[in-house]
N, C-alpha and C positions, 0 to 999 in steps of 0.2 A: 672705501669705508662700507662695512656690511650693514645690513638692516638692523641687527642687534646693537651694534655700536651707535648707530644713529638714534635708536630708541633710548639707549642709556644716556646719551648726551642730551636728548630732548627731555628726559625725565629730570635730569639735573637742572637744566635751564628752567623747567617748570617750577622747581623749588627755590630758584634764585631770589634773594632778597636784596634790593638795590642798596639799602643802607649797609648791609654786610659787604657787598661788592666794593663800596667806597671805603670801608674800614679795613678790610683785609690787607690791602697793599701796605698800609702803615704797620699793621700787626706783624706781618710776615716780612717786613723790611725789603720791599721790592723796588725801592728807589735807586737812583744812580749811585754806584759804589757800595750798596748794601748787599747783604749775603743772598737775598732773593731777587737781585736786580733783574728787571724785565719780566717778572712773572705776571700772569694775568689771572683774574678772579671773576667767578660768576656770582659769588655771594651765597653759597649753599652751606648750611650747617652740617657738621659731621654726622649726627644721627640720621639725617636724611640720606647721606652718602652710604652709610652702613646698610640702611634698609634696601637701597637699590642694589648694592653689592650682594647682599644675601639672597636677593630674588633671582639673580642671574648666574651665580658662581658655578652652579652645576652644569650649565648648558653652554657656557662661553668657551671659545677656543683660545689657545695661547696666542695665536696671531691677533685675535681681537683684543685680548688683554694687553698685548704689546702696543696696539694702536692707542688704547686708553692711556697707558703709562707714558707714552711719548707725546701726549697731547699738550698744546700750549697752555691750557687752563689748569690751574692748580687742583681744583676739585675733581676734574676728570682724571688726572694722574693719581690722586689719592684714592678715588673709587677703584681704579685699576689695581692699585696696590692692595687695597682691602679685599678685592675679589681673589687676588693671588693668595693672600693669607687664609681666607676661608677655604679655598681649594686645597691648599697645602695641609690644613688641619684635618681634612677628611681622608687623606691618603693613607694607605695601609702598608705599602711596600717601600723599602729603601730606594729601589730603582726609580719609582715614581717621584719620590721626594727629591732625589738627586737631580732629576730632570728640572724640577721647579727651582731648586737651589741654583743650578747653572743659569736658568732663565732669569732669575732675580739678579744674579751677579752681572749678567750680560746687559741688564737694563739699569744698572746702578747709577748711570749718568743722569737718569731722569728721576731718581729718588732724591730730590734735590731741595729739600727743606726739612726742618727738624721734625715736623709732624708726619711726613711721609716716612722718614727713617724710624721714628719712635713707634709708629703703628705697624711696622712690618719686620724689622731685622731680627729682633729676639724671637719672634714667633717662627720665623723660617730658618735663618742661619743659626740662631741660638739653639733651637731644637735639634737641627740636623747634626750640629757639631758638638753636642753635649759630651759624647763619649768618643770623639774623634780628634785627630791632630788639629791643633789650634793655630798652625802657622799662618793660615789665611788672614787671621785678624791682626797679626803683627805686620803682615804685608800691607794691609789696609791702613794700619796706624802709621806706617812709614811713608805713605804717599803724602803729597802736599795738597790733598783734596779734602776740604772740610767735611763733606758729607760722608765720604768713605771712612774718615777717621771717627766720625760720630757713630757710624754703623759698627765699627770695631768695638767701641766702648759700650754702646747700648745693647749690643747682642749679648753681652755678658749677663744681662738681667736674668735671662733664662737659667743660666748656670747658678747664679747667686741664689735664686729662689729654691734651688735644689742643694744648697750647701756647698757649692763648688766656688771658692773665692780666689784661687791662685792666679788665674789669668786676668780676672778683673783687677786685682791688686797690681799685677805687673803692668797692665795697660794704663791704669790710673797713674802709676809712677812715671810712665813714659810721657804722659800728657800734662804733667804738673807745670811745665813751662810753656804750654801751648798759648799762642797769642790771642785766641778767640774766646769770647765769653760763652759761646754756645758749647764749647768743649769744657770750659770750667763748670758749667751747669751739669753737663753729662757726667763728668767725673764725680762731682759732689753728690749727684743723684745716686749713682751706683755705689758710692761709699756709704751713703745713708741706708741703701737697701742691704748692704752687707751688715751694717749695724743692727738692722731689724732682725737679722738672722742670728748674729753673734756680735754683741756689743764689744767684747774684748778684742776681737780681730780688727774692727774698725778703729777702736781706741788706740791700739798699738801702732797701726799705720799712721794715724793722725799725729800721735805724739812724736813720731819720727819726722814727719813732713810738714806739719801745719804752718811752721814759720815761713816756709818757702812757697806755700800754696797760694794761688790767687784767692783773694778775699771771697769772691763769689763761690768758688768751689768749696771753701771752708764753711761758709754760711749754709750752703745746701747740705753739706755732710753732717753738720751738727744740729740741724733744724729740730730734731726730736729729742735731743739731749735734755737732761734736767737743766734748769736755768743756771744753776750754780756752775755746773761743768761747762755749759755753753759759754758762759762769761769767762771762765778760766782760759778757754781756747782763744776767745776773741781778744782777751787782754794779755795773752802771752804768759800765763801763769802755770802752764802745764809742764 
């Protein structure tokens, strides 16, 4: 472990709040049989992690970032992921970006909770693959790995915000019968974001699929609809 990694971990430990450390295992479902089983927490708030990440991202090496991302503590991993995002966003060449994309994908095993996924994948993979072949995301979707599947779905957020809906809709359709509520929430969230850009596109998709959708996905998707239309979907009147 390098001096800089030790300093980052010490800075995180300095911001640890015991009450948060006790609460986070329940919030992030780290109990036996839960999606975050075995995860450990220091009890650091995300804004503090962002401050630390922003203070070091220019100077830290990829080897040091990898050490952070593979740490046993959740907040250390998230700080490593945030550093990677800040580094990626400052890059100017596709060659440099591709290197970080490959690095991110090689460490996907440790991007292993919804906050780590949601804080990183659309900034890195979403950006890089905006105008590129999207087969990677269908490969991730076809795995039996929850976090890879969530990466596939949430990465579409970057494209949605730029008016590109095709792959988001295709992936959402693939995940309609997914067994996990974290994927139901991701699908509903991305559909809602499509609706924010183009209500008709979301409406047409929902009209076709809403009866078979998990209730959680539907509720997320229609959260911002007018109440009358929302109730029509909830009560099967569309």
